[in-house]
C-alpha positions as CSV (number, residue, x, y, z in Angstrom):
1,M,-11.3,-11.4,8.1
2,A,-14.6,-9.5,8.4
3,S,-16.9,-9.7,5.4
4,F,-18.0,-6.6,3.4
5,A,-21.5,-6.9,4.8
6,H,-20.2,-6.9,8.4
7,K,-17.9,-3.9,7.8
8,K,-20.8,-2.1,6.1
9,Q,-23.1,-2.8,9.1
10,Q,-20.4,-1.7,11.6
11,L,-19.6,1.5,9.7
12,Y,-23.3,2.5,9.6
13,L,-23.7,1.7,13.3
14,V,-20.7,3.8,14.3
15,L,-21.7,6.8,12.1
16,S,-25.3,6.6,13.2
17,S,-24.3,6.5,16.9
18,V,-22.1,9.6,16.5
19,F,-25.0,11.3,14.7
20,L,-27.6,10.4,17.2
21,V,-25.7,11.2,20.4
22,N,-24.6,14.6,19.1
23,A,-28.0,15.5,17.8
24,L,-29.6,14.6,21.1
25,L,-27.0,16.5,23.1
26,A,-27.4,19.6,20.9
27,E,-31.2,19.6,21.7
28,I,-30.7,19.3,25.4
29,I,-28.1,22.0,25.8
30,G,-29.6,24.2,23.2
31,V,-31.7,26.1,25.9
32,K,-28.6,28.1,26.9
33,I,-27.7,31.2,24.8
34,F,-24.2,32.4,25.5
35,S,-22.3,35.6,24.7
36,V,-19.6,35.1,22.2
37,A,-18.2,38.5,23.1
38,K,-17.7,37.6,26.8
39,L,-16.1,34.3,25.8
40,T,-13.7,35.6,23.2
41,G,-13.3,39.2,24.2
42,F,-13.7,40.5,20.7
43,L,-16.3,38.7,18.6
44,P,-19.9,40.2,19.0
45,G,-23.0,38.1,18.9
46,E,-24.8,35.2,20.7
47,L,-25.0,31.5,20.0
48,T,-27.1,28.7,21.3
49,A,-24.9,26.2,23.2
50,G,-26.3,23.4,21.0
51,V,-24.8,24.9,17.9
52,L,-21.3,24.2,19.2
53,I,-21.5,20.5,18.5
54,W,-24.0,20.7,15.6
55,P,-21.1,20.7,13.0
56,V,-20.4,17.1,14.1
57,V,-24.0,16.3,13.1
58,F,-23.8,17.8,9.6
59,I,-20.4,16.4,8.8
60,T,-21.6,12.9,9.9
61,T,-24.7,13.5,7.7
62,D,-22.4,14.0,4.7
63,I,-20.3,10.9,5.5
64,I,-23.4,8.8,5.8
65,N,-24.7,10.2,2.6
66,E,-21.5,9.5,0.8
67,Y,-21.5,5.8,1.7
68,F,-25.2,5.0,2.3
69,G,-27.0,7.5,0.2
70,K,-30.1,9.7,0.9
71,D,-32.0,6.7,2.3
72,G,-29.3,6.0,4.8
73,V,-29.4,9.6,6.0
74,L,-33.2,9.8,6.3
75,R,-33.3,6.4,8.1
76,V,-31.0,7.6,10.9
77,S,-32.7,11.0,10.9
78,Y,-36.2,9.6,11.5
79,L,-34.8,7.3,14.2
80,T,-33.1,10.3,15.9
81,M,-36.2,12.3,15.7
82,G,-38.2,9.6,17.5
83,L,-35.5,9.2,20.2
84,I,-35.3,12.9,20.8
85,L,-39.1,13.0,21.2
86,F,-38.9,10.1,23.6
87,A,-36.0,11.7,25.6
88,F,-37.9,15.0,26.0
89,G,-41.1,13.2,26.9
90,V,-39.2,11.5,29.8
91,I,-37.6,14.8,30.8
92,Y,-41.0,16.5,30.8
93,L,-42.5,13.8,33.1
94,T,-39.6,14.3,35.5
95,T,-40.5,18.0,35.8
96,K,-43.9,16.9,37.1
97,L,-42.5,14.7,39.9
98,P,-43.0,16.3,43.4
99,P,-39.6,17.4,44.8
100,A,-38.3,15.9,48.0
101,D,-38.3,18.3,51.0
102,F,-34.7,17.6,51.9
103,W,-33.6,18.2,48.3
104,L,-35.3,21.6,48.4
105,D,-33.8,22.3,51.8
106,V,-30.1,21.5,51.0
107,N,-30.4,23.5,47.8
108,K,-32.3,26.5,49.2
109,A,-29.4,28.9,48.7
110,D,-26.7,29.4,46.1
111,A,-22.9,29.6,46.8
112,R,-23.4,33.3,47.8
113,G,-26.2,32.6,50.2
114,R,-29.0,34.0,48.0
115,P,-32.4,32.2,48.1
116,F,-32.6,29.5,45.4
117,D,-35.5,27.3,44.3
118,I,-33.8,24.3,42.6
119,D,-37.1,22.7,41.5
120,F,-38.2,25.9,39.8
121,A,-34.8,26.1,38.1
122,Y,-35.0,22.5,37.0
123,Q,-38.5,23.0,35.5
124,S,-37.5,26.3,33.9
125,I,-34.5,24.8,32.1
126,F,-36.1,21.6,30.9
127,R,-39.6,22.9,30.1
128,Q,-37.9,25.6,28.0
129,G,-36.5,22.8,26.0
130,L,-40.0,21.6,25.0
131,G,-40.4,24.7,22.8
132,I,-37.0,24.0,21.3
133,I,-37.8,20.4,20.6
134,I,-40.8,21.4,18.5
135,G,-38.8,23.9,16.6
136,S,-35.9,21.5,16.3
137,I,-37.9,18.6,15.0
138,V,-39.5,20.8,12.3
139,A,-36.1,22.4,11.4
140,F,-34.2,19.1,11.7
141,I,-36.4,17.2,9.2
142,I,-36.5,20.0,6.7
143,G,-32.8,20.5,7.0
144,Q,-31.9,16.8,6.7
145,L,-34.2,16.5,3.6
146,L,-32.5,19.5,2.0
147,D,-29.0,18.4,2.9
148,A,-29.5,14.8,1.7
149,S,-31.1,15.9,-1.6
150,I,-28.7,18.7,-2.4
151,F,-25.7,16.5,-1.6
152,Q,-26.8,13.8,-4.1
153,A,-27.8,16.4,-6.7
154,I,-24.3,18.0,-6.6
155,R,-22.8,14.5,-6.6
156,R,-24.6,13.5,-9.7
157,A,-23.8,16.9,-11.4
158,T,-20.1,16.6,-10.7
159,G,-19.8,12.9,-11.5
160,G,-18.8,12.0,-8.0
161,R,-15.9,14.5,-7.9
162,Y,-15.3,17.3,-5.4
163,V,-16.3,15.8,-2.1
164,W,-15.8,19.2,-0.5
165,L,-18.3,20.9,-2.8
166,R,-21.2,18.5,-2.2
167,A,-20.5,18.4,1.5
168,T,-20.1,22.1,2.0
169,G,-22.8,23.2,-0.5
170,S,-25.5,20.9,1.0
171,T,-24.6,22.1,4.5
172,L,-24.7,25.8,3.7
173,V,-28.2,25.6,2.2
174,S,-29.7,23.2,4.7
175,Q,-28.3,25.0,7.7
176,L,-29.5,28.4,6.5
177,V,-33.0,27.1,6.7
178,D,-32.4,25.1,10.0
179,S,-30.8,28.1,11.8
180,F,-33.8,30.4,11.3
181,V,-36.6,27.9,11.5
182,V,-35.5,26.3,14.9
183,L,-35.2,29.7,16.6
184,Y,-38.3,31.2,15.1
185,V,-40.5,28.3,16.2
186,A,-38.8,27.7,19.6
187,F,-38.3,31.2,20.8
188,Y,-40.7,33.4,18.9
189,I,-43.8,31.2,18.5
190,F,-43.3,29.2,21.8
191,G,-41.0,31.6,23.6
192,N,-40.7,35.3,24.5
193,W,-38.2,36.6,22.0
194,S,-38.8,39.4,19.6
195,L,-38.4,38.8,15.9
196,A,-35.3,41.0,15.9
197,Q,-33.7,38.8,18.5
198,V,-34.5,35.7,16.5
199,V,-33.0,37.2,13.4
200,S,-29.9,38.4,15.2
201,V,-29.1,35.1,16.9
202,A,-30.1,33.0,13.9
203,N,-27.8,35.0,11.7
204,F,-24.8,34.6,14.0
205,N,-25.6,30.9,14.4
206,Y,-25.6,30.4,10.6
207,W,-22.3,32.2,10.1
208,Y,-20.8,30.0,12.8
209,K,-22.0,26.9,10.9
210,F,-20.8,28.4,7.6
211,A,-17.3,28.9,9.0
212,A,-17.4,25.4,10.7
213,A,-18.4,23.8,7.4
214,I,-15.3,25.3,5.7
215,L,-12.9,24.6,8.5
216,L,-14.0,21.0,8.9
217,T,-13.4,20.1,5.3
218,P,-10.0,18.5,6.2
219,V,-11.8,16.4,8.8
220,L,-14.2,15.2,6.1
221,Y,-11.3,14.1,3.9
222,T,-9.6,12.4,6.9
223,A,-12.7,10.5,7.7
224,H,-12.9,9.4,4.1
225,Y,-9.3,8.2,4.2
226,F,-9.8,6.0,7.2
227,I,-13.1,4.6,6.1
228,D,-11.7,3.8,2.7
229,R,-8.8,2.0,4.4
230,Y,-11.2,0.1,6.6
231,L,-13.4,-1.0,3.8
232,G,-10.8,-1.5,1.1
233,T,-10.7,0.2,-2.4
234,A,-13.0,-2.3,-4.1
235,D,-15.6,-2.4,-1.3
236,T,-15.5,1.4,-1.0
237,L,-16.3,1.9,-4.7
238,E,-19.1,-0.7,-4.5
239,L,-20.7,1.0,-1.4
240,Q,-20.5,4.4,-3.0
241,H,-22.0,3.1,-6.3
242,E,-24.9,1.6,-4.2
243,A,-25.4,5.0,-2.5
244,V,-25.7,6.7,-5.9
245,D,-27.9,4.0,-7.4
246,D,-30.3,4.0,-4.5
247,D,-30.8,7.7,-4.9
248,S,-31.3,7.6,-8.6
249,V,-34.2,5.0,-8.5
């Protein structure tokens, strides 16, 4: 039978991996802004593609916070920030590589026969991500610090009760900041958006995250159920006490 230390390590590894992969994916695909109206046929507004999977990041943040405390959240957040910077550094270098002539030739037209410069498209998409990465890193760290701190503050105030309240409350505050900061830095300071466009998209992004935080509450409780079964009642309580004690030091 696996020891408590082993289970604890495995749990942190799995949660951190889910967190990291989804955060990185959200940054890469976040350059696309899509029309919610065209997708749904009735809801107005625009969203960044990255925001679609961002709820996975903040629900994983809350689970890590629950069992490993604020330090556990910040540890994986700093690691993720470093790996995102590394990923975008590599991507940027690839945009500088000279394109092969045959690659340009076989991709010189789209499916309708219209002229197409695939290397220009590649550079446009991935270099646009460089502005997003700066905005995202700033917003990401601010948001994670807020989320982790508010989560533990609510936890202490409620005596460890109301998981939904500390998870939802911390997310709603942190994502309010994150939603506006990332778009302002990425698309207003480093991009070509007007301030009105930033406010419009950020506002819709936030309300999407707000709705997702509420709707994903059952997922949070389900995750708690399976984690508690995996660890066992005694070890679960010990790990949660460690998380609270670490944050009260």
